[in-house]
C-alpha positions as CSV (number, residue, x, y, z in Angstrom):
1,G,14.9,-9.1,17.3
2,S,13.1,-5.8,16.6
3,L,9.7,-5.5,14.7
4,G,11.0,-2.5,12.8
5,G,9.5,0.9,12.5
6,K,6.5,0.2,10.2
7,A,5.4,-2.8,12.3
8,R,5.6,-0.8,15.5
9,G,3.5,2.0,13.8
10,L,0.9,-0.5,12.9
11,G,0.8,-2.0,16.4
12,F,0.5,1.5,17.9
13,T,-2.3,2.4,15.5
14,N,-4.1,-0.8,16.4
15,H,-3.7,0.1,20.1
16,L,-5.2,3.6,19.5
17,I,-8.1,2.2,17.6
18,S,-8.9,-0.3,20.4
19,N,-8.3,2.1,23.3
20,F,-10.4,4.9,21.9
21,D,-13.2,2.7,20.5
22,I,-12.6,3.9,17.0
23,R,-13.4,0.6,15.2
24,N,-17.1,1.2,15.0
25,K,-17.3,4.9,15.5
26,F,-19.0,5.5,12.1
27,E,-22.2,3.7,11.5
28,G,-21.9,1.0,8.9
29,V,-18.1,1.4,8.8
30,E,-15.5,-0.9,10.4
31,I,-12.0,0.6,10.9
32,F,-9.2,-1.8,11.6
33,V,-5.5,-2.7,11.0
34,P,-5.4,-5.8,8.8
35,S,-4.1,-8.9,10.7
36,A,-0.4,-9.6,10.2
37,V,2.6,-11.5,11.4
38,V,6.1,-10.1,11.6
39,V,9.4,-11.8,10.8
40,A,11.7,-9.9,13.1
41,T,15.2,-8.5,12.4
42,D,17.1,-11.3,14.0
43,V,16.0,-13.6,11.1
44,F,17.4,-11.0,8.7
45,D,20.7,-11.1,10.5
46,Q,20.8,-14.9,10.5
47,F,19.9,-15.0,6.8
48,M,22.6,-12.6,5.8
49,E,25.2,-14.4,7.9
50,D,24.3,-18.0,6.9
51,N,24.4,-17.0,3.2
52,N,27.5,-14.8,3.4
53,L,25.7,-11.9,1.7
54,F,26.7,-8.8,3.6
55,N,29.9,-7.8,1.8
56,F,28.4,-8.7,-1.6
57,A,25.3,-6.6,-0.9
58,M,27.2,-3.6,0.4
59,N,29.4,-3.4,-2.7
60,E,27.1,-4.5,-5.5
61,L,25.4,-1.7,-7.4
62,D,23.1,-3.6,-9.7
63,D,19.6,-4.1,-8.1
64,E,18.7,-7.0,-10.4
65,I,21.9,-8.9,-9.5
66,I,21.3,-8.3,-5.8
67,T,17.7,-9.6,-6.0
68,K,18.8,-12.7,-8.0
69,R,21.5,-13.5,-5.5
70,F,19.2,-13.1,-2.5
71,K,16.5,-15.3,-4.1
72,E,19.1,-18.0,-4.8
73,A,20.3,-17.9,-1.2
74,E,20.0,-21.5,0.1
75,Y,19.8,-21.1,3.8
76,F,16.7,-19.8,5.6
77,P,16.0,-20.6,9.3
78,E,14.1,-23.9,9.5
79,E,12.1,-22.8,12.5
80,I,10.8,-19.7,10.6
81,I,10.0,-21.8,7.5
82,S,7.9,-24.1,9.8
83,K,6.0,-21.2,11.3
84,L,5.4,-19.6,7.9
85,R,4.0,-23.0,6.7
86,D,1.6,-23.0,9.8
87,F,0.6,-19.4,8.9
88,L,-0.2,-20.4,5.3
89,E,-2.3,-23.3,6.5
90,I,-4.6,-20.7,8.1
91,I,-4.4,-17.7,5.6
92,K,-5.4,-18.5,2.0
93,V,-6.1,-14.9,0.8
94,P,-3.7,-12.5,-1.0
95,L,-0.9,-11.1,1.1
96,A,1.1,-7.9,1.3
97,V,4.8,-8.6,2.2
98,R,6.1,-5.3,3.5
99,S,9.4,-3.9,4.6
100,S,9.8,-2.8,8.2
101,S,13.3,-1.7,8.8
102,L,14.8,-0.3,12.0
103,L,14.9,3.2,10.5
104,E,11.6,3.1,8.7
105,D,8.8,5.4,9.8
106,S,11.1,7.1,12.4
107,Q,10.0,10.4,13.7
108,F,13.2,12.2,12.8
109,Q,14.3,10.6,9.5
110,P,11.4,9.2,7.5
111,F,12.3,6.3,5.2
112,A,8.8,6.0,3.6
113,G,9.0,4.5,0.1
114,V,12.7,3.7,0.3
115,Y,12.2,-0.1,0.6
116,Q,9.9,-2.5,-1.2
117,T,6.4,-3.8,-0.6
118,Y,5.2,-6.8,-2.7
119,M,1.8,-8.4,-3.1
120,I,1.3,-12.1,-3.8
121,P,-1.9,-14.1,-4.7
122,N,-1.2,-16.9,-2.2
123,N,-3.8,-19.0,-4.0
124,N,-2.0,-22.1,-5.3
125,E,-3.5,-25.4,-4.1
126,N,-0.1,-26.8,-3.2
127,I,1.1,-25.2,0.1
128,Q,4.7,-25.9,-0.8
129,V,4.4,-23.7,-3.9
130,R,2.8,-20.9,-1.7
131,L,5.5,-21.3,0.8
132,R,8.2,-21.0,-1.8
133,E,6.6,-17.9,-3.2
134,L,6.4,-16.3,0.2
135,L,10.0,-17.1,1.0
136,D,11.1,-15.7,-2.3
137,T,9.1,-12.5,-1.7
138,I,10.6,-12.1,1.8
139,K,14.1,-12.4,0.2
140,C,13.1,-9.7,-2.3
141,V,12.2,-7.4,0.5
142,Y,15.5,-8.2,2.2
143,S,17.4,-7.4,-1.0
144,S,15.7,-4.0,-1.3
145,T,17.7,-2.9,1.8
146,F,20.8,-2.8,-0.4
147,Y,19.3,-1.3,-3.6
148,K,21.1,1.7,-5.1
149,S,18.2,4.1,-4.2
150,A,18.4,3.0,-0.6
151,K,22.1,3.4,-0.5
152,D,21.8,6.9,-2.0
153,Y,19.1,7.9,0.4
154,M,21.2,6.6,3.3
155,K,24.1,8.8,2.3
156,A,21.8,11.9,2.7
157,T,21.1,11.0,6.3
158,T,23.3,10.7,9.4
159,Y,22.9,6.9,9.4
160,R,25.2,4.2,8.0
161,L,23.8,1.2,6.0
162,E,25.7,-1.2,8.3
163,E,23.3,0.0,11.1
164,E,20.2,-0.9,9.1
165,K,18.3,-4.2,9.7
166,M,15.1,-5.4,8.0
167,A,12.0,-7.0,9.5
168,V,9.2,-8.1,7.3
169,I,5.4,-7.7,7.8
170,I,3.2,-10.4,6.2
171,Q,-0.2,-8.8,6.2
172,R,-3.6,-9.7,4.8
173,L,-4.1,-7.6,1.6
174,V,-7.2,-5.4,1.8
175,G,-9.4,-5.9,-1.2
176,D,-11.9,-8.3,-2.8
177,F,-11.9,-10.9,-5.7
178,H,-13.0,-9.5,-9.1
179,D,-12.9,-11.8,-12.1
180,G,-9.3,-13.1,-11.7
181,T,-8.0,-10.0,-9.9
182,F,-7.9,-8.7,-6.4
183,Y,-8.1,-5.1,-5.3
184,P,-9.8,-2.7,-2.9
185,D,-12.5,-0.3,-4.1
186,F,-10.0,2.5,-3.5
187,A,-6.8,3.2,-1.6
188,G,-4.5,6.1,-0.8
189,V,-2.2,8.0,1.5
190,A,-3.2,10.7,4.0
191,K,-0.9,13.2,5.6
192,S,-1.6,15.4,8.6
193,Y,0.5,18.3,7.4
194,N,0.0,19.9,4.0
195,F,3.0,21.9,2.8
196,Y,1.0,23.6,0.0
197,P,-2.5,24.6,1.4
198,V,-4.9,26.6,-0.7
199,S,-7.2,29.0,1.3
200,P,-9.3,28.3,3.3
201,Q,-7.2,25.3,4.1
202,K,-4.4,25.5,6.6
203,S,-1.3,23.3,6.7
204,S,-2.4,21.5,9.8
205,D,-5.7,20.5,8.0
206,G,-3.7,17.8,6.1
207,I,-4.0,16.4,2.6
208,A,-5.1,13.0,1.2
209,Y,-4.4,11.3,-2.1
210,V,-6.8,8.6,-3.2
211,A,-7.2,6.3,-6.3
212,L,-9.4,3.5,-7.6
213,G,-7.8,0.1,-7.0
214,L,-4.5,-0.6,-5.2
215,G,-2.5,2.3,-3.8
216,K,0.4,1.8,-6.2
217,T,-1.2,4.5,-8.4
218,V,-0.7,7.0,-5.5
219,V,2.8,5.8,-4.7
220,E,4.0,6.1,-8.3
221,G,2.6,9.7,-8.6
222,G,-0.2,8.7,-11.1
223,N,-3.4,10.7,-11.7
224,V,-5.2,10.6,-8.3
225,V,-7.7,12.7,-6.5
226,R,-6.2,15.2,-4.0
227,F,-8.4,16.7,-1.3
228,C,-8.2,18.2,2.2
229,P,-10.2,16.0,4.7
230,K,-11.6,19.2,6.3
231,Y,-12.8,20.6,2.9
232,P,-13.4,17.5,0.8
233,K,-15.5,19.4,-1.8
234,H,-12.6,21.8,-2.7
235,L,-11.1,19.8,-5.6
236,M,-8.9,22.3,-7.4
237,Q,-7.7,19.8,-10.0
238,F,-11.3,19.6,-11.4
239,F,-12.0,23.3,-11.7
240,S,-12.9,22.9,-15.4
241,T,-14.0,20.2,-17.7
242,N,-10.7,20.1,-19.6
243,E,-8.7,19.9,-16.4
244,T,-11.0,17.1,-15.1
245,I,-10.3,15.1,-18.3
246,R,-6.6,15.8,-18.1
247,N,-6.2,15.0,-14.4
248,A,-8.6,12.2,-13.8
249,Q,-7.4,8.6,-13.4
250,Q,-8.0,6.4,-16.4
251,E,-6.3,3.1,-15.3
252,F,-6.0,1.3,-12.0
253,F,-3.7,-1.4,-10.5
254,A,-4.9,-4.8,-9.4
255,L,-3.3,-8.0,-8.3
256,D,-3.4,-10.6,-11.1
257,L,-4.5,-13.9,-9.5
258,N,-3.9,-16.0,-12.7
259,E,-0.2,-15.3,-12.8
260,T,2.2,-17.3,-10.7
261,L,5.7,-16.3,-9.6
262,D,8.5,-17.9,-11.7
263,L,10.5,-19.9,-9.1
264,K,13.5,-19.8,-11.5
265,N,14.1,-16.2,-10.5
266,E,13.0,-14.6,-13.7
267,L,9.9,-12.9,-12.3
268,T,9.7,-10.7,-9.3
269,P,6.5,-10.1,-7.2
270,E,6.3,-6.7,-8.8
271,S,5.2,-8.3,-12.1
272,L,2.0,-9.6,-10.5
273,L,0.6,-6.0,-10.2
274,K,-1.0,-5.0,-13.5
275,K,-2.9,-2.0,-14.9
276,Y,-6.5,-2.4,-16.1
277,P,-8.9,0.0,-17.9
278,L,-11.8,1.6,-16.1
279,S,-14.2,-0.6,-18.2
280,K,-13.1,-3.5,-16.0
281,S,-13.8,-1.6,-12.9
282,E,-17.3,-0.7,-14.2
283,N,-17.9,-4.4,-15.0
284,D,-16.7,-5.3,-11.5
285,G,-19.1,-2.8,-9.9
286,T,-16.3,-0.8,-8.2
287,L,-16.5,2.3,-10.4
288,F,-20.0,3.1,-9.2
289,H,-18.7,4.7,-5.9
290,V,-15.9,6.8,-7.4
291,G,-16.8,7.5,-11.1
292,S,-18.2,10.4,-13.1
293,T,-19.2,10.7,-16.8
294,Y,-17.9,13.1,-19.4
295,S,-20.5,14.0,-22.1
296,S,-18.9,15.2,-25.3
297,Q,-22.3,16.5,-26.5
298,N,-22.6,18.9,-23.6
299,E,-18.8,19.3,-22.9
300,A,-19.6,18.6,-19.2
301,V,-18.7,16.1,-16.5
302,Y,-21.6,14.6,-14.6
303,D,-21.4,12.9,-11.2
304,G,-22.0,9.2,-11.3
305,I,-22.0,6.7,-14.1
306,S,-25.7,6.3,-14.9
307,R,-25.5,8.0,-18.3
308,P,-23.5,7.1,-21.4
309,G,-20.2,8.8,-22.0
310,M,-16.5,8.6,-21.1
311,R,-15.8,7.4,-17.6
312,V,-13.5,9.4,-15.3
313,V,-12.5,8.9,-11.6
314,T,-13.4,12.0,-9.6
315,F,-14.7,10.5,-6.3
316,A,-17.6,12.9,-6.5
317,P,-20.1,10.3,-5.1
318,I,-18.0,10.0,-2.0
319,L,-16.5,13.5,-1.5
320,K,-19.5,15.6,-2.7
321,H,-22.4,13.4,-1.9
322,T,-20.9,11.5,1.1
323,T,-22.0,8.0,0.1
324,F,-19.1,7.0,2.3
325,P,-17.6,9.2,5.2
326,L,-14.1,9.0,3.9
327,A,-13.1,12.6,4.7
328,S,-14.5,12.4,8.3
329,V,-12.8,9.0,8.9
330,L,-9.4,10.4,7.7
331,E,-9.7,13.6,9.6
332,L,-10.3,11.6,12.8
333,L,-7.5,9.2,12.2
334,L,-5.0,11.9,11.3
335,D,-5.9,13.9,14.4
336,L,-5.6,10.8,16.6
337,G,-2.3,9.8,15.0
338,T,-0.8,13.2,15.3
339,W,-1.9,13.4,19.0
340,G,-0.6,9.9,19.7
341,M,2.8,10.3,18.0
342,G,3.3,13.9,19.1
343,T,4.2,14.8,15.6
344,Y,2.7,14.9,12.1
345,V,2.0,11.6,10.6
346,E,1.4,9.9,7.3
347,M,-0.8,6.8,6.9
348,E,-1.8,4.4,4.1
349,F,-5.4,3.3,3.9
350,A,-7.6,1.0,1.7
351,V,-11.4,0.7,1.6
352,N,-13.8,-2.1,0.7
353,M,-17.3,-0.7,0.1
354,S,-18.8,-4.1,0.7
355,V,-18.0,-7.1,2.8
356,P,-15.3,-9.1,0.9
357,H,-16.0,-12.5,-0.5
358,K,-14.3,-15.3,1.4
C-alpha cells in the first residue's frame, strides 16, 4: 500500500538532509528526521473490511461513537501485530502516532490538521500493555478519517471521502524526560510563505510560530512567538510591556508519563497531553533558553530569568541573543524545502537544547 502524503514528505525531507549534508551544517546542532515506521494504507483497507466499518463510518456523525466503535473493532492483521511487537521490543521511548493519508500534504489541496496525531508514553513494563495502547491509538487515527470535521473539509474539495485511505506513522517523539513528563524544550511550525508580512519582511521570507513544550500550543492557536526567520528580532507582538504580558505564553503542553490509557475505551490518547505552568518549566531547566522576566517595580520586561519577577516566554535568549541558531536553521530548511518541492512548504519542528536522557 501507499505510505501516505505525510510519510512521503518526511522521507523526502530526510533525503534532502542527507544529500545536501545538512545534518551537521551548524556547529553543535544536529538536524534530523526522527526515526519512524509506517503502517501503510493496505492495512487500513483490511482493517475496515474485516470489521465491516466502512458504511457505519461514512454515515455516523458523532465523533465519539466512531472512535469507540473503531477501538472495539476486533480484527487487526496478525502479521502487523507481530511486527509492531518487534518494534516495541526495540523502542521504549514515547511515540507520536501520526496520520498520513493519501491526500495529506498534497501540493494542490493541503489537508494539514484535518486528521489526528496522538502521543503515547510507551513506558509500561508489560509489552502486551504497550502493544494494546499502540493498537488502540492506531485505531483512533483511523477513526479520525471519518470525523465530522474531516467530512466537512472534504466537501469543500474536489475529492470524495470514499477515495481517502489512511496510513499511520509511528515516530519517536522528540523531547526529554522531566519529572514524570516528556516534552521538547520548544516546538513549532514554519511556513515558507507569509500572507501578512510587515515591512521590511516580504511574503517569501516566511513565518514561524514557536512555543515552549510540545507543539500542540501552536496547533491550537495559543499564545506563541511569531517571527520571520530572516528578521528574528522583529517581534511585533512584544512592542510594549503590556502587549508582552498579554501575548506571552503562560502554560505549556507536555506528555504525562504517569497516566495510562484506559483500555476500556473511556480515555483517548488526547487525554495524556496536559497543560503545566511555567514554574514547572523553570524547575525542569527548560525555561532558561526561552524565558524573560517582568518586573512590576519597573514596569519592564527583562531578557532571561536571572532576576525575580513574573516569568514570560519571549524566546529573547534565542532570537535576540542567538544562544541557538533557530532562525538560521529554519531559513535554510524552508529554502531547501521550497526548492525541493517546487512550491511553498510548511514544516513542523521540535528542538532539544541538550542531549536527551536515555
